[in-house]
NULODO-478510 format. One record per residue (C-alpha): x, y, z; residue in one letter; residue number from 1. Coordinates in steps of 0.5 Angstrom, whole numbers, plus 500, padded with zeros to 3 digits. Each point is the difference from the previous one (the first is absolute). Layout:
N
+------+-------+-----+---+-----+
: east : north :  up : r :   k :
+------+-------+-----+---+-----+
:    X :     Y :   Z : A : NUM :
...
+------+-------+-----+---+-----+
//
This chain:
558
+------+-------+-----+---+-----+
: east : north :  up : r :   k :
+------+-------+-----+---+-----+
:  500 :   500 : 500 : X :   1 :
:  503 :   507 : 498 : X :   2 :
:  501 :   505 : 505 : X :   3 :
:  494 :   504 : 497 : X :   4 :
:  495 :   494 : 501 : X :   5 :
:  503 :   499 : 507 : X :   6 :
:  498 :   508 : 501 : X :   7 :
:  493 :   499 : 497 : X :   8 :
:  499 :   494 : 504 : X :   9 :
:  502 :   503 : 507 : X :  10 :
:  496 :   507 : 498 : X :  11 :
:  494 :   495 : 499 : X :  12 :
:  501 :   497 : 506 : X :  13 :
:  500 :   506 : 504 : X :  14 :
:  494 :   503 : 497 : X :  15 :
:  496 :   494 : 501 : X :  16 :
:  502 :   500 : 508 : X :  17 :
:  499 :   507 : 501 : X :  18 :
:  493 :   499 : 496 : X :  19 :
:  498 :   494 : 505 : X :  20 :
:  502 :   503 : 506 : X :  21 :
:  496 :   507 : 498 : X :  22 :
:  494 :   495 : 499 : X :  23 :
:  501 :   498 : 507 : X :  24 :
:  500 :   507 : 503 : X :  25 :
:  508 :   500 : 501 : X :  26 :
:  503 :   505 : 496 : X :  27 :
:  508 :   499 : 499 : X :  28 :
:  505 :   504 : 496 : X :  29 :
:  504 :   497 : 494 : X :  30 :
:  506 :   500 : 504 : X :  31 :
:  498 :   496 : 505 : X :  32 :
:  497 :   495 : 496 : X :  33 :
:  506 :   499 : 496 : X :  34 :
:  504 :   499 : 506 : X :  35 :
:  495 :   495 : 502 : X :  36 :
:  501 :   496 : 494 : X :  37 :
:  507 :   500 : 501 : X :  38 :
:  499 :   498 : 507 : X :  39 :
:  496 :   494 : 498 : X :  40 :
:  505 :   498 : 494 : X :  41 :
:  505 :   500 : 505 : X :  42 :
:  497 :   496 : 506 : X :  43 :
:  502 :   493 : 499 : X :  44 :
:  494 :   497 : 503 : X :  45 :
:  496 :   502 : 494 : X :  46 :
:  505 :   496 : 495 : X :  47 :
:  500 :   505 : 494 : X :  48 :
:  505 :   500 : 495 : X :  49 :
:  500 :   507 : 497 : X :  50 :
:  505 :   498 : 495 : X :  51 :
:  496 :   496 : 496 : X :  52 :
:  494 :   502 : 495 : X :  53 :
:  494 :   501 : 505 : X :  54 :
:  494 :   496 : 498 : X :  55 :
:  493 :   502 : 501 : X :  56 :
:  499 :   496 : 507 : X :  57 :
:  507 :   503 : 502 : X :  58 :
:  497 :   507 : 499 : X :  59 :
:  494 :   499 : 503 : X :  60 :
:  503 :   497 : 506 : X :  61 :
:  505 :   506 : 501 : X :  62 :
:  494 :   505 : 500 : X :  63 :
:  496 :   496 : 505 : X :  64 :
:  506 :   499 : 505 : X :  65 :
:  501 :   508 : 499 : X :  66 :
:  493 :   502 : 501 : X :  67 :
:  499 :   495 : 506 : X :  68 :
:  506 :   503 : 503 : X :  69 :
:  498 :   507 : 499 : X :  70 :
:  493 :   499 : 503 : X :  71 :
:  503 :   497 : 506 : X :  72 :
:  500 :   507 : 504 : X :  73 :
:  501 :   496 : 507 : X :  74 :
:  507 :   498 : 498 : X :  75 :
:  506 :   504 : 502 : X :  76 :
:  504 :   498 : 494 : X :  77 :
:  495 :   504 : 496 : X :  78 :
:  501 :   506 : 504 : X :  79 :
:  507 :   500 : 500 : X :  80 :
:  500 :   500 : 492 : X :  81 :
:  496 :   505 : 500 : X :  82 :
:  504 :   504 : 505 : X :  83 :
:  506 :   499 : 495 : X :  84 :
:  497 :   502 : 494 : X :  85 :
:  497 :   506 : 503 : X :  86 :
:  507 :   502 : 503 : X :  87 :
:  503 :   499 : 493 : X :  88 :
:  496 :   504 : 496 : X :  89 :
:  499 :   506 : 505 : X :  90 :
:  506 :   501 : 504 : X :  91 :
:  505 :   505 : 497 : X :  92 :
:  507 :   502 : 503 : X :  93 :
:  502 :   507 : 502 : X :  94 :
:  503 :   501 : 493 : X :  95 :
:  494 :   500 : 497 : X :  96 :
:  496 :   505 : 504 : X :  97 :
:  503 :   506 : 497 : X :  98 :
:  495 :   506 : 499 : X :  99 :
:  501 :   505 : 494 : X : 100 :
:  497 :   507 : 499 : X : 101 :
:  494 :   501 : 495 : X : 102 :
:  502 :   504 : 494 : X : 103 :
:  496 :   505 : 497 : X : 104 :
:  501 :   503 : 493 : X : 105 :
:  501 :   508 : 501 : X : 106 :
:  498 :   504 : 494 : X : 107 :
:  505 :   505 : 502 : X : 108 :
:  506 :   496 : 498 : X : 109 :
:  499 :   499 : 493 : X : 110 :
:  507 :   502 : 498 : X : 111 :
:  503 :   494 : 504 : X : 112 :
:  500 :   493 : 498 : X : 113 :
:  496 :   494 : 504 : X : 114 :
:  506 :   498 : 504 : X : 115 :
:  501 :   507 : 502 : X : 116 :
:  493 :   501 : 502 : X : 117 :
:  500 :   494 : 505 : X : 118 :
:  506 :   502 : 503 : X : 119 :
:  498 :   507 : 501 : X : 120 :
:  493 :   498 : 503 : X : 121 :
:  503 :   495 : 505 : X : 122 :
:  505 :   506 : 502 : X : 123 :
:  495 :   505 : 501 : X : 124 :
:  495 :   495 : 504 : X : 125 :
:  506 :   498 : 504 : X : 126 :
:  502 :   507 : 502 : X : 127 :
:  493 :   502 : 501 : X : 128 :
:  499 :   494 : 505 : X : 129 :
:  506 :   502 : 504 : X : 130 :
:  498 :   507 : 500 : X : 131 :
:  493 :   498 : 503 : X : 132 :
:  504 :   495 : 505 : X : 133 :
:  504 :   506 : 502 : X : 134 :
:  494 :   505 : 501 : X : 135 :
:  497 :   494 : 504 : X : 136 :
:  506 :   500 : 505 : X : 137 :
:  500 :   507 : 501 : X : 138 :
:  492 :   501 : 501 : X : 139 :
:  499 :   504 : 494 : X : 140 :
:  495 :   495 : 496 : X : 141 :
:  500 :   492 : 498 : X : 142 :
:  495 :   499 : 505 : X : 143 :
:  497 :   495 : 495 : X : 144 :
:  506 :   496 : 500 : X : 145 :
:  500 :   493 : 504 : X : 146 :
:  505 :   499 : 505 : X : 147 :
:  503 :   494 : 497 : X : 148 :
:  506 :   499 : 505 : X : 149 :
:  495 :   500 : 506 : X : 150 :
:  495 :   496 : 496 : X : 151 :
:  505 :   495 : 499 : X : 152 :
:  503 :   500 : 507 : X : 153 :
:  493 :   497 : 502 : X : 154 :
:  499 :   496 : 495 : X : 155 :
:  506 :   496 : 499 : X : 156 :
:  500 :   497 : 507 : X : 157 :
:  492 :   498 : 500 : X : 158 :
:  502 :   496 : 493 : X : 159 :
:  506 :   497 : 503 : X : 160 :
:  496 :   498 : 507 : X : 161 :
:  494 :   497 : 495 : X : 162 :
:  506 :   496 : 496 : X : 163 :
:  503 :   498 : 507 : X : 164 :
:  493 :   498 : 503 : X : 165 :
:  499 :   495 : 493 : X : 166 :
:  507 :   497 : 501 : X : 167 :
:  499 :   499 : 507 : X : 168 :
:  493 :   496 : 499 : X : 169 :
:  504 :   496 : 494 : X : 170 :
:  506 :   498 : 505 : X : 171 :
:  495 :   497 : 505 : X : 172 :
:  496 :   496 : 495 : X : 173 :
:  506 :   498 : 497 : X : 174 :
:  503 :   497 : 506 : X : 175 :
:  493 :   497 : 502 : X : 176 :
:  500 :   496 : 494 : X : 177 :
:  507 :   498 : 500 : X : 178 :
:  499 :   497 : 507 : X : 179 :
:  494 :   496 : 498 : X : 180 :
:  503 :   498 : 494 : X : 181 :
:  506 :   497 : 504 : X : 182 :
:  496 :   497 : 505 : X : 183 :
:  496 :   496 : 494 : X : 184 :
:  507 :   497 : 498 : X : 185 :
:  502 :   498 : 507 : X : 186 :
:  493 :   497 : 502 : X : 187 :
:  496 :   496 : 495 : X : 188 :
:  494 :   501 : 504 : X : 189 :
:  500 :   507 : 499 : X : 190 :
:  502 :   499 : 493 : X : 191 :
:  493 :   497 : 499 : X : 192 :
:  497 :   505 : 504 : X : 193 :
:  502 :   506 : 496 : X : 194 :
:  501 :   497 : 493 : X : 195 :
:  494 :   503 : 498 : X : 196 :
:  502 :   507 : 501 : X : 197 :
:  504 :   504 : 495 : X : 198 :
:  505 :   502 : 505 : X : 199 :
:  506 :   500 : 494 : X : 200 :
:  496 :   504 : 496 : X : 201 :
:  498 :   505 : 506 : X : 202 :
:  508 :   500 : 502 : X : 203 :
:  502 :   502 : 492 : X : 204 :
:  495 :   505 : 500 : X : 205 :
:  502 :   503 : 507 : X : 206 :
:  507 :   500 : 498 : X : 207 :
:  499 :   503 : 493 : X : 208 :
:  496 :   506 : 503 : X : 209 :
:  506 :   501 : 505 : X : 210 :
:  505 :   500 : 494 : X : 211 :
:  495 :   505 : 496 : X : 212 :
:  499 :   505 : 507 : X : 213 :
:  508 :   500 : 501 : X : 214 :
:  501 :   503 : 493 : X : 215 :
:  495 :   505 : 501 : X : 216 :
:  503 :   501 : 507 : X : 217 :
:  507 :   501 : 497 : X : 218 :
:  497 :   505 : 495 : X : 219 :
:  496 :   504 : 506 : X : 220 :
:  507 :   500 : 504 : X : 221 :
:  503 :   503 : 494 : X : 222 :
:  495 :   505 : 499 : X : 223 :
:  501 :   502 : 507 : X : 224 :
:  507 :   501 : 499 : X : 225 :
:  499 :   504 : 494 : X : 226 :
:  495 :   505 : 503 : X : 227 :
:  505 :   501 : 506 : X : 228 :
:  506 :   502 : 495 : X : 229 :
:  495 :   504 : 495 : X : 230 :
:  498 :   504 : 507 : X : 231 :
:  507 :   502 : 502 : X : 232 :
:  501 :   502 : 493 : X : 233 :
:  494 :   504 : 499 : X : 234 :
:  501 :   504 : 507 : X : 235 :
:  507 :   501 : 498 : X : 236 :
:  498 :   503 : 493 : X : 237 :
:  495 :   504 : 503 : X : 238 :
:  505 :   503 : 505 : X : 239 :
:  505 :   502 : 494 : X : 240 :
:  494 :   503 : 497 : X : 241 :
:  498 :   504 : 505 : X : 242 :
:  507 :   502 : 502 : X : 243 :
:  501 :   502 : 492 : X : 244 :
:  494 :   504 : 500 : X : 245 :
:  500 :   504 : 507 : X : 246 :
:  494 :   505 : 498 : X : 247 :
:  505 :   502 : 494 : X : 248 :
:  496 :   505 : 495 : X : 249 :
:  504 :   496 : 494 : X : 250 :
:  503 :   494 : 500 : X : 251 :
:  505 :   497 : 494 : X : 252 :
:  495 :   495 : 497 : X : 253 :
:  506 :   495 : 499 : X : 254 :
:  501 :   500 : 507 : X : 255 :
:  493 :   498 : 502 : X : 256 :
:  497 :   496 : 494 : X : 257 :
:  504 :   494 : 502 : X : 258 :
:  498 :   500 : 507 : X : 259 :
:  493 :   500 : 497 : X : 260 :
:  501 :   495 : 496 : X : 261 :
:  503 :   496 : 505 : X : 262 :
:  494 :   501 : 505 : X : 263 :
:  495 :   498 : 494 : X : 264 :
:  504 :   493 : 499 : X : 265 :
:  500 :   498 : 507 : X : 266 :
:  492 :   502 : 501 : X : 267 :
:  499 :   495 : 494 : X : 268 :
:  504 :   495 : 503 : X : 269 :
:  495 :   501 : 506 : X : 270 :
:  495 :   499 : 495 : X : 271 :
:  503 :   494 : 497 : X : 272 :
:  500 :   497 : 507 : X : 273 :
:  493 :   501 : 502 : X : 274 :
:  498 :   496 : 493 : X : 275 :
:  505 :   495 : 503 : X : 276 :
:  497 :   499 : 507 : X : 277 :
:  493 :   500 : 497 : X : 278 :
:  502 :   495 : 495 : X : 279 :
:  503 :   496 : 506 : X : 280 :
:  494 :   501 : 504 : X : 281 :
:  495 :   497 : 494 : X : 282 :
:  505 :   494 : 499 : X : 283 :
:  499 :   498 : 508 : X : 284 :
:  493 :   501 : 500 : X : 285 :
:  499 :   496 : 494 : X : 286 :
:  505 :   494 : 502 : X : 287 :
:  496 :   499 : 506 : X : 288 :
:  494 :   497 : 496 : X : 289 :
:  504 :   494 : 498 : X : 290 :
:  501 :   498 : 507 : X : 291 :
:  493 :   501 : 503 : X : 292 :
:  499 :   492 : 498 : X : 293 :
:  505 :   499 : 506 : X : 294 :
:  494 :   502 : 505 : X : 295 :
:  495 :   496 : 496 : X : 296 :
:  504 :   494 : 500 : X : 297 :
:  503 :   501 : 507 : X : 298 :
:  496 :   504 : 505 : X : 299 :
:  504 :   502 : 506 : X : 300 :
:  496 :   495 : 505 : X : 301 :
:  502 :   494 : 495 : X : 302 :
:  507 :   502 : 500 : X : 303 :
:  500 :   500 : 507 : X : 304 :
:  497 :   493 : 501 : X : 305 :
:  505 :   497 : 495 : X : 306 :
:  506 :   503 : 503 : X : 307 :
:  498 :   498 : 507 : X : 308 :
:  506 :   496 : 503 : X : 309 :
:  505 :   503 : 495 : X : 310 :
:  505 :   505 : 501 : X : 311 :
:  500 :   505 : 494 : X : 312 :
:  507 :   502 : 498 : X : 313 :
:  502 :   507 : 497 : X : 314 :
:  505 :   501 : 494 : X : 315 :
:  504 :   504 : 505 : X : 316 :
:  500 :   494 : 505 : X : 317 :
:  502 :   495 : 495 : X : 318 :
:  506 :   504 : 498 : X : 319 :
:  502 :   501 : 507 : X : 320 :
:  500 :   492 : 501 : X : 321 :
:  504 :   499 : 494 : X : 322 :
:  505 :   506 : 501 : X : 323 :
:  505 :   496 : 504 : X : 324 :
:  501 :   494 : 495 : X : 325 :
:  504 :   500 : 494 : X : 326 :
:  502 :   496 : 494 : X : 327 :
:  507 :   497 : 501 : X : 328 :
:  503 :   501 : 493 : X : 329 :
:  505 :   494 : 501 : X : 330 :
:  494 :   495 : 500 : X : 331 :
:  500 :   502 : 492 : X : 332 :
:  505 :   499 : 495 : X : 333 :
:  497 :   503 : 494 : X : 334 :
:  495 :   505 : 503 : X : 335 :
:  501 :   507 : 501 : X : 336 :
:  497 :   504 : 506 : X : 337 :
:  500 :   507 : 501 : X : 338 :
:  500 :   504 : 507 : X : 339 :
:  500 :   507 : 502 : X : 340 :
:  507 :   500 : 502 : X : 341 :
:  503 :   497 : 494 : X : 342 :
:  495 :   503 : 495 : X : 343 :
:  500 :   508 : 497 : X : 344 :
:  493 :   503 : 500 : X : 345 :
:  497 :   494 : 503 : X : 346 :
:  494 :   503 : 501 : X : 347 :
:  499 :   502 : 493 : X : 348 :
:  500 :   493 : 497 : X : 349 :
:  494 :   498 : 496 : X : 350 :
:  497 :   494 : 504 : X : 351 :
:  496 :   495 : 496 : X : 352 :
:  493 :   499 : 502 : X : 353 :
:  499 :   507 : 503 : X : 354 :
:  504 :   498 : 506 : X : 355 :
:  496 :   494 : 502 : X : 356 :
:  503 :   493 : 502 : X : 357 :
:  502 :   496 : 494 : X : 358 :
:  499 :   493 : 503 : X : 359 :
:  493 :   501 : 503 : X : 360 :
:  496 :   503 : 494 : X : 361 :
:  500 :   493 : 496 : X : 362 :
:  501 :   495 : 505 : X : 363 :
:  495 :   503 : 505 : X : 364 :
:  496 :   505 : 496 : X : 365 :
:  502 :   505 : 505 : X : 366 :
:  502 :   507 : 500 : X : 367 :
:  505 :   501 : 505 : X : 368 :
:  505 :   506 : 501 : X : 369 :
:  507 :   499 : 499 : X : 370 :
:  506 :   502 : 504 : X : 371 :
:  506 :   502 : 497 : X : 372 :
:  504 :   499 : 506 : X : 373 :
:  500 :   493 : 499 : X : 374 :
:  503 :   501 : 494 : X : 375 :
:  498 :   501 : 492 : X : 376 :
:  501 :   495 : 495 : X : 377 :
:  503 :   502 : 494 : X : 378 :
:  498 :   495 : 494 : X : 379 :
:  501 :   501 : 493 : X : 380 :
:  501 :   508 : 501 : X : 381 :
:  493 :   500 : 504 : X : 382 :
:  499 :   501 : 508 : X : 383 :
:  496 :   496 : 504 : X : 384 :
:  498 :   501 : 508 : X : 385 :
:  497 :   495 : 505 : X : 386 :
:  496 :   500 : 506 : X : 387 :
:  504 :   495 : 504 : X : 388 :
:  507 :   497 : 500 : X : 389 :
:  497 :   493 : 498 : X : 390 :
:  496 :   503 : 494 : X : 391 :
:  507 :   503 : 497 : X : 392 :
:  503 :   493 : 501 : X : 393 :
:  495 :   496 : 497 : X : 394 :
:  499 :   505 : 494 : X : 395 :
:  508 :   501 : 499 : X : 396 :
:  500 :   492 : 499 : X : 397 :
:  496 :   501 : 493 : X : 398 :
:  498 :   507 : 499 : X : 399 :
:  498 :   499 : 492 : X : 400 :
:  495 :   494 : 503 : X : 401 :
:  497 :   505 : 505 : X : 402 :
:  499 :   506 : 495 : X : 403 :
:  496 :   495 : 495 : X : 404 :
:  496 :   499 : 506 : X : 405 :
:  499 :   507 : 501 : X : 406 :
:  498 :   501 : 493 : X : 407 :
:  495 :   494 : 500 : X : 408 :
:  497 :   503 : 506 : X : 409 :
:  499 :   507 : 497 : X : 410 :
:  496 :   496 : 494 : X : 411 :
:  495 :   498 : 505 : X : 412 :
:  499 :   506 : 503 : X : 413 :
:  501 :   506 : 495 : X : 414 :
:  500 :   505 : 504 : X : 415 :
:  507 :   498 : 503 : X : 416 :
:  503 :   502 : 493 : X : 417 :
:  500 :   508 : 502 : X : 418 :
:  500 :   499 : 507 : X : 419 :
:  507 :   496 : 500 : X : 420 :
:  502 :   504 : 494 : X : 421 :
:  501 :   494 : 495 : X : 422 :
:  498 :   503 : 494 : X : 423 :
:  507 :   498 : 497 : X : 424 :
:  498 :   493 : 501 : X : 425 :
:  494 :   500 : 496 : X : 426 :
:  502 :   504 : 493 : X : 427 :
:  496 :   494 : 497 : X : 428 :
:  495 :   495 : 502 : X : 429 :
:  504 :   493 : 501 : X : 430 :
:  495 :   495 : 498 : X : 431 :
:  498 :   495 : 506 : X : 432 :
:  499 :   494 : 495 : X : 433 :
:  507 :   501 : 497 : X : 434 :
:  503 :   496 : 506 : X : 435 :
:  495 :   494 : 498 : X : 436 :
:  501 :   500 : 493 : X : 437 :
:  507 :   501 : 498 : X : 438 :
:  500 :   498 : 493 : X : 439 :
:  496 :   506 : 498 : X : 440 :
:  505 :   505 : 498 : X : 441 :
:  497 :   507 : 503 : X : 442 :
:  503 :   507 : 498 : X : 443 :
:  500 :   506 : 505 : X : 444 :
:  495 :   505 : 497 : X : 445 :
:  504 :   506 : 497 : X : 446 :
:  501 :   506 : 505 : X : 447 :
:  497 :   506 : 497 : X : 448 :
:  500 :   507 : 502 : X : 449 :
:  498 :   507 : 497 : X : 450 :
:  505 :   505 : 499 : X : 451 :
:  501 :   507 : 497 : X : 452 :
:  505 :   505 : 499 : X : 453 :
:  500 :   507 : 497 : X : 454 :
:  505 :   503 : 496 : X : 455 :
:  500 :   507 : 496 : X : 456 :
:  497 :   500 : 493 : X : 457 :
:  506 :   503 : 497 : X : 458 :
:  507 :   499 : 503 : X : 459 :
:  504 :   502 : 494 : X : 460 :
:  499 :   506 : 496 : X : 461 :
:  496 :   499 : 494 : X : 462 :
:  503 :   498 : 494 : X : 463 :
:  494 :   500 : 495 : X : 464 :
:  502 :   498 : 492 : X : 465 :
:  496 :   504 : 496 : X : 466 :
:  502 :   497 : 494 : X : 467 :
:  498 :   493 : 503 : X : 468 :
:  494 :   497 : 496 : X : 469 :
:  497 :   493 : 502 : X : 470 :
:  495 :   500 : 495 : X : 471 :
:  502 :   496 : 494 : X : 472 :
:  496 :   503 : 495 : X : 473 :
:  502 :   507 : 502 : X : 474 :
:  508 :   497 : 499 : X : 475 :
:  498 :   498 : 493 : X : 476 :
:  497 :   507 : 498 : X : 477 :
:  506 :   503 : 502 : X : 478 :
:  505 :   495 : 496 : X : 479 :
:  496 :   501 : 494 : X : 480 :
:  500 :   508 : 501 : X : 481 :
:  508 :   499 : 501 : X : 482 :
:  500 :   496 : 493 : X : 483 :
:  496 :   505 : 496 : X : 484 :
:  505 :   506 : 502 : X : 485 :
:  506 :   496 : 497 : X : 486 :
:  496 :   501 : 493 : X : 487 :
:  499 :   507 : 501 : X : 488 :
:  504 :   506 : 497 : X : 489 :
:  502 :   506 : 503 : X : 490 :
:  501 :   507 : 496 : X : 491 :
:  503 :   506 : 502 : X : 492 :
:  500 :   507 : 497 : X : 493 :
:  505 :   506 : 501 : X : 494 :
:  498 :   507 : 499 : X : 495 :
:  503 :   507 : 500 : X : 496 :
:  497 :   502 : 507 : X : 497 :
:  502 :   493 : 503 : X : 498 :
:  507 :   500 : 497 : X : 499 :
:  505 :   499 : 506 : X : 500 :
:  494 :   500 : 505 : X : 501 :
:  497 :   494 : 501 : X : 502 :
:  498 :   493 : 496 : X : 503 :
:  493 :   499 : 498 : X : 504 :
:  498 :   493 : 499 : X : 505 :
:  493 :   497 : 498 : X : 506 :
:  498 :   493 : 499 : X : 507 :
:  495 :   498 : 495 : X : 508 :
:  497 :   494 : 499 : X : 509 :
:  500 :   497 : 493 : X : 510 :
:  493 :   499 : 496 : X : 511 :
:  498 :   492 : 501 : X : 512 :
:  499 :   496 : 494 : X : 513 :
:  493 :   498 : 500 : X : 514 :
:  497 :   493 : 497 : X : 515 :
:  495 :   496 : 501 : X : 516 :
:  499 :   492 : 499 : X : 517 :
:  494 :   497 : 498 : X : 518 :
:  498 :   492 : 500 : X : 519 :
:  502 :   499 : 493 : X : 520 :
:  503 :   504 : 494 : X : 521 :
:  497 :   500 : 493 : X : 522 :
:  501 :   504 : 493 : X : 523 :
:  497 :   501 : 493 : X : 524 :
:  502 :   503 : 493 : X : 525 :
:  495 :   505 : 497 : X : 526 :
:  500 :   502 : 493 : X : 527 :
:  504 :   507 : 499 : X : 528 :
:  495 :   505 : 498 : X : 529 :
:  501 :   502 : 492 : X : 530 :
:  495 :   506 : 497 : X : 531 :
:  501 :   503 : 493 : X : 532 :
:  498 :   507 : 498 : X : 533 :
:  499 :   501 : 493 : X : 534 :
:  500 :   507 : 497 : X : 535 :
:  504 :   504 : 505 : X : 536 :
:  504 :   502 : 494 : X : 537 :
:  494 :   503 : 497 : X : 538 :
:  497 :   500 : 493 : X : 539 :
:  499 :   505 : 494 : X : 540 :
:  494 :   502 : 503 : X : 541 :
:  500 :   505 : 505 : X : 542 :
:  496 :   496 : 505 : X : 543 :
:  504 :   495 : 504 : X : 544 :
:  497 :   493 : 501 : X : 545 :
:  503 :   495 : 504 : X : 546 :
:  499 :   492 : 501 : X : 547 :
:  501 :   496 : 506 : X : 548 :
:  502 :   493 : 499 : X : 549 :
:  501 :   496 : 506 : X : 550 :
:  506 :   495 : 499 : X : 551 :
:  500 :   497 : 507 : X : 552 :
:  500 :   492 : 500 : X : 553 :
:  495 :   496 : 503 : X : 554 :
:  501 :   497 : 507 : X : 555 :
:  499 :   493 : 498 : X : 556 :
:  506 :   501 : 494 : X : 557 :
:  505 :   502 : 505 : X : 558 :
+------+-------+-----+---+-----+
//
């Protein structure tokens, strides 16, 4: 099946899934449906081989599986996937939040080009903004201008507290779910009792919510730092401006205009931070809806009863318990271990699986915080951390085996692909049936991407040849004209007035011999006319009498 046919089939599947969900009262986006199709194809339990040509039965099976999962609103896994899709399609980092002054055409600038007009308008707007800010500071106007620094000083702590509160609730839920899952693995009776609860999906949901809130909290902290820095610069610039003016009647424009522009730029920065803060607040509020499934599945009284007799450990307590243990490097011959005192930029190392224990994911299906103090294993240029010394030793015996177990776990729970940052592991879909049918040669799908570049229209100076002709008939016409000129004669004439002054020349075209050609040539002989006149010499009588005799032979006698 060609790539175009494959895309058409996928589009058809996505469209039918969306229509089926809409018919049952559930509106889903195309992005969510596309992710769900990929998740269903990855799940080995569905036994789908997407590299082979899909039959009608396969297509209907995929559609039914996706619709079932999309309509299961009680599954925390669906909420986690929705949360991931929402965050990816709506989150933008600080570099994308830049404001631009709106420009309007000024009729009086007719003598300027477009770029000069825009630059002049921008400069004028900045100067006016700076002057109004200065007047507001001096109490001479600008009462309608909002005090952005004061508003930010109140809004940033409020937004930070909201994010901190959400993080605190996430931590509590994650710790409780982790404790329940560990008790299920240790006690078979508890496993039977809790197997009906979707604890793993709930844990993944809480950890993903936590990861997104950490990103938003980092942006909020950075915003607070930027606001503090700009507030100091604004106060310094305003003080310099006051010292420069000092109630003078006239001030040099070259001296104060840069200060007005600086005030305008700083005020624009305050406005950008206001937009960013509003964006972070909206993201925090909207993300909360994807974690509401927790309170529905696990009310507080239910969780309290399930945790009776168990000790809930926080991430910090787990790290403190393993802080004194460390891997003995001499126990390993071909493994490289990294430690704080022997590694530069130890805190900036890129840890796999978002810093979670590399052993617990695939073996236990748990997400446990890794402790870098135990030792970081560097395997194939990638770094891994572990929740205990025992887990580190087991993983180091065969890292590739446990890495593959983690990949298989991500196929079973598609939300782990983003949570554990495993996108590089799923650049293409690995067919599950390939291991069972090794005789069938399967090729990896070609990785494609859309790219674009922009270049100048004419980099080099134009070299247009005016005599160039692409039309063959035009070239023939010119050749015939040149051939005719070779047969022309040129005549010159010199007169007394033009003698010794200049040469005069004329060019003439000789008359052409005109002839026609008929289909056939024919000729005939006609008799020569002969007429005799008698009596022209006269007679004896005074009157002359002539006699005309036609001697021409008849036509049939010739």
